[in-house]
C-alpha positions in Angstrom: -0.5 14.6 -22.3 1.4 15.8 -25.4 1.0 19.4 -24.4 2.4 18.7 -20.9 5.3 16.8 -22.3 6.2 19.7 -24.5 6.1 22.0 -21.5 8.3 19.5 -19.6 11.1 19.9 -22.1 11.0 23.7 -21.9 10.6 24.0 -18.2 12.6 21.9 -15.7 10.1 22.4 -12.9 7.4 20.4 -14.7 7.4 16.6 -14.9 5.1 13.8 -16.0 4.8 10.2 -14.8 2.3 7.5 -14.5 1.6 4.0 -15.5 -0.8 1.1 -16.0 -0.7 -2.1 -13.8 -3.1 -4.9 -13.3 -3.7 -8.6 -13.6 -6.1 -11.3 -14.9 -7.4 -13.7 -12.3 -9.0 -17.1 -12.4 -9.6 -19.6 -9.7 -12.1 -21.3 -7.3 -14.0 -18.1 -6.4 -13.9 -16.5 -9.9 -16.3 -17.2 -12.7 -14.3 -17.4 -16.0 -11.5 -14.8 -16.0 -11.6 -11.4 -14.3 -9.4 -8.4 -15.1 -8.5 -6.0 -12.4 -5.9 -3.3 -12.0 -3.8 -1.4 -9.5 -3.6 1.8 -11.3 -4.3 3.5 -14.7 -3.1 7.0 -14.1 -1.0 10.0 -15.1 0.7 12.4 -12.7 1.7 15.9 -13.6 4.0 17.6 -11.0 5.1 21.2 -10.8 7.9 22.0 -8.3 9.7 25.2 -7.4 11.8 26.8 -4.7 10.4 29.7 -2.6 12.5 32.8 -1.8 13.0 31.5 1.7 14.6 28.3 0.4 11.6 26.0 1.1 10.5 23.7 -1.7 7.0 23.4 -2.9 5.4 20.9 -5.4 1.9 20.4 -6.7 0.8 17.1 -8.3 -2.4 16.4 -10.3 -3.2 12.8 -10.6 -5.7 11.8 -13.3 -7.0 8.2 -13.4 -8.1 5.5 -11.1 -6.6 3.1 -8.6 -8.0 -0.4 -8.2 -11.2 -2.0 -9.4 -12.8 -3.7 -12.3 -14.6 -0.8 -14.0 -13.4 2.7 -14.9 -13.7 5.2 -12.1 -11.4 8.0 -13.3 -10.9 10.9 -10.9 -8.6 13.9 -10.7 -6.8 14.4 -7.4 -4.5 17.2 -6.2 -1.8 17.2 -3.6 0.7 19.8 -2.4 4.0 19.2 -0.6 6.0 21.8 1.2 9.5 20.8 2.3 12.3 22.3 4.3 15.2 21.3 6.6 12.5 20.4 9.2 10.9 17.8 7.0 7.9 17.9 4.6 4.1 18.3 4.9 1.9 16.9 2.2 -1.9 17.6 2.0 -4.7 17.1 -0.5 -7.0 14.5 -1.9 -5.0 11.2 -1.9 -2.6 11.2 1.0 -0.7 8.1 2.0 -1.1 7.3 5.7 1.8 7.3 8.2 1.5 3.5 8.6 1.5 2.8 4.9 4.7 4.8 4.5 6.5 2.4 6.8 4.8 -1.0 6.9 6.9 -2.7 4.2 5.5 -6.1 4.9 2.5 -5.0 2.8 4.7 -6.0 -0.2 3.7 -9.6 0.2 2.8 -9.8 -3.5 4.9 -8.9 -6.4 2.0 -7.3 -8.2 -0.6 -5.7 -5.9 0.0 -2.4 -4.1 -1.0 -0.1 -1.4 -2.9 -1.9 1.3 -2.8 -5.1 3.5 -6.1 -6.1 2.1 -4.8 -6.3 -1.5 -1.6 -8.2 -0.6 -2.8 -11.1 1.6 -3.5 -14.3 -0.3 -6.7 -13.9 -2.3 -9.7 -15.1 -0.3 -8.4 -14.4 3.2 -9.8 -11.7 5.5 -7.7 -8.5 6.0 -8.2 -7.2 9.5 -5.2 -4.8 9.7 -6.0 -1.3 8.4 -3.1 0.9 7.3 -5.3 4.0 7.3 -5.4 4.8 3.6 -8.9 3.5 2.8 -10.4 4.7 6.1 -8.9 8.2 5.9 -10.5 9.1 2.5 -9.6 12.5 1.0 -8.3 15.8 2.4 -5.5 14.3 4.5 -2.2 15.6 5.9 1.1 13.7 6.1 4.2 15.0 7.9 7.6 13.3 7.1 10.5 14.2 9.3 14.1 14.5 8.0 16.3 11.5 8.6 17.6 11.5 12.1 20.5 9.0 12.4 18.9 6.9 9.8 15.4 7.0 11.4 12.3 8.7 9.8 9.1 9.7 11.6 5.7 9.8 9.9 2.5 11.5 11.2 -0.8 11.6 9.4 -4.3 12.9 9.9 -7.3 12.2 7.7 -11.1 12.6 7.7 -13.1 9.5 8.0 -13.9 8.2 4.5 -17.3 9.5 3.3 -17.8 11.3 6.6 -21.1 13.3 6.4 -22.0 13.9 10.0 -20.4 14.9 13.3 -20.6 11.3 14.4 -17.7 10.3 12.1 -14.4 10.9 13.8 -11.0 11.5 12.2 -8.2 9.0 11.6 -4.8 9.5 13.1 -1.6 7.7 12.3 2.0 7.5 13.5 5.0 5.4 12.4 8.7 5.2 12.5 11.2 3.5 10.2 14.9 2.9 10.5 17.6 0.3 10.9 19.3 -1.6 13.7 22.6 -2.7 12.1 21.8 -4.9 9.1 18.1 -5.2 10.0 15.6 -2.6 8.8 12.7 -2.2 11.2 9.5 -0.2 11.4 6.4 0.1 13.6 3.3 2.2 13.8 -0.3 2.6 14.8 -3.4 3.8 13.0 -6.3 5.1 15.1 -9.6 5.0 13.2 -12.2 7.1 15.0 -15.8 6.1 15.7 -18.3 6.3 12.9 -22.1 6.2 13.3 -22.0 4.8 16.8 -19.8 5.2 19.9 -17.2 2.5 20.3 -17.0 1.5 16.6 -13.4 2.9 16.3 -10.3 0.7 16.5 -6.5 1.0 16.6 -4.6 -1.1 14.0 -0.9 -1.5 14.7 2.1 -3.2 13.1 5.7 -4.2 13.7 8.0 -5.2 10.8 11.6 -6.3 10.3 13.6 -7.2 7.2 17.1 -8.3 6.4 19.2 -9.2 3.4 20.8 -12.6 3.3 23.1 -12.4 0.3 20.8 -12.0 -2.7 17.8 -13.0 -0.7 15.6 -10.6 1.4 13.5 -11.9 4.3 10.7 -9.8 5.8 8.6 -10.7 8.8 5.7 -8.7 10.3 3.0 -8.7 13.0 -0.2 -7.0 11.9 -2.7 -6.2 14.7 -6.3 -5.4 13.5 -7.4 -3.9 16.8 -10.7 -4.3 18.7 -12.4 -7.5 17.4 -10.7 -7.4 14.0 -8.3 -10.0 12.7 -4.6 -10.3 13.8 -2.0 -11.7 11.4 1.6 -12.8 11.3 3.4 -12.8 8.0 6.7 -13.7 6.4 7.9 -12.9 2.8 11.1 -14.1 1.0 12.3 -12.4 -2.2 15.2 -13.6 -4.3 16.4 -13.6 -7.9 16.0 -16.7 -10.1 17.5 -16.9 -13.6 17.2 -13.2 -14.2 13.7 -12.9 -12.7 12.4 -11.9 -9.3 10.6 -14.4 -7.2 8.6 -14.0 -4.0 7.0 -16.5 -1.6 4.9 -15.4 1.4 2.9 -17.0 4.2 0.2 -15.4 6.3 -1.4 -16.9 9.5 -4.4 -15.1 10.9 -6.3 -15.2 14.2 -9.8 -13.8 13.9 -11.4 -13.0 17.3 -14.2 -15.3 18.1 -13.9 -17.3 14.9 -14.2 -21.1 14.9 -11.5 -21.4 12.3 -8.3 -19.4 11.9 -7.4 -18.6 8.3 -4.0 -19.1 6.7 -2.6 -18.8 3.2 0.5 -18.6 1.0 1.4 -17.2 -2.4 4.3 -17.8 -4.8 5.1 -15.5 -7.7 7.7 -14.7 -10.3 8.2 -11.6 -12.3 10.4 -10.6 -15.3 11.4 -6.9 -15.8 11.8 -5.6 -19.3 12.8 -2.1 -18.5 9.7 0.1 -18.1 7.4 -2.9 -18.3 7.3 -6.1 -16.3 5.2 -9.3 -16.4 4.6 -12.2 -14.1 2.5 -14.9 -12.7 1.4 -15.7 -9.1 -0.4 -18.5 -7.4 -2.5 -17.9 -4.2 -3.8 -20.6 -1.8 -6.1 -19.5 1.1 -7.3 -21.9 3.8 -10.4 -20.2 5.1 -12.5 -23.0 6.6 -12.3 -26.7 7.5 -12.5 -29.2 4.6 -11.8 -28.9 0.9 -14.5 -26.3 0.4 -12.5 -23.8 2.5 -9.4 -24.0 0.3 -9.4 -21.2 -2.3 -6.9 -21.3 -5.2 -6.3 -18.3 -7.4 -4.0 -17.7 -10.4 -2.9 -14.2 -11.4 -1.3 -13.1 -14.7 0.1 -9.6 -14.0 1.5 -6.7 -16.0 2.9 -3.2 -15.2 4.2 -0.4 -17.4 5.5 2.8 -15.7 7.1 5.9 -16.9 
């Protein structure tokens, strides 16, 4: 890292970034206290401009994302940009849906997928395409057209090892209608192992600022026989801190009991570092045994 930072100072086209973020959890479904994380990684990016005016950048990501044990990897991505938009391809490509479905920010601390933002203990259902796409994906991002941006993605089925595993396609659009920001998209996960095992997850989301408060609502459709969910999240400042409350109501096809849950969190930023606490409550079955409570003490440091 020191070598790269030295090169960064001498050459403007080279940059370094990264961070550590995670949380400690305790609650009904956890024995003692568990530590998990969102990311522990460093990104080194080289960027340049080609003779024809197109931009190109290559990023090497070293570290891990999510989990309870160290699973460090090195992933590489390349992005080529022009007046017609940008194309990114490589090991860890964000899906088109994940670029636009802002309702995934239910939690102040978790990142990336719907499954890690719903109240702890609830079923996920909706699939934004990141986990199912695996490596070697491609993402196209259009230039802004009257404030609207189009995303298209293609990925291989995660861990695909035979011709029976089909690819994953995604499409999403994001923009604004007056003061309301809106987005919608679909992620088509192909069959794997057997015919008819694929599914199409879709979402619609809208958000609006009401003074210092932001309200975001979304409909997350799991597709096929997977879980569908409705969600609302409210973010607002409180005494120099950021607070967020969210509620999720789910409808699982064929289930005798529909899950619901809420979470309340507060976070304090100290420049590059932030810390906070969050309470999750998931109602997953009838009776007291179906109520799952989880407390999370979170931290994040980015540079």
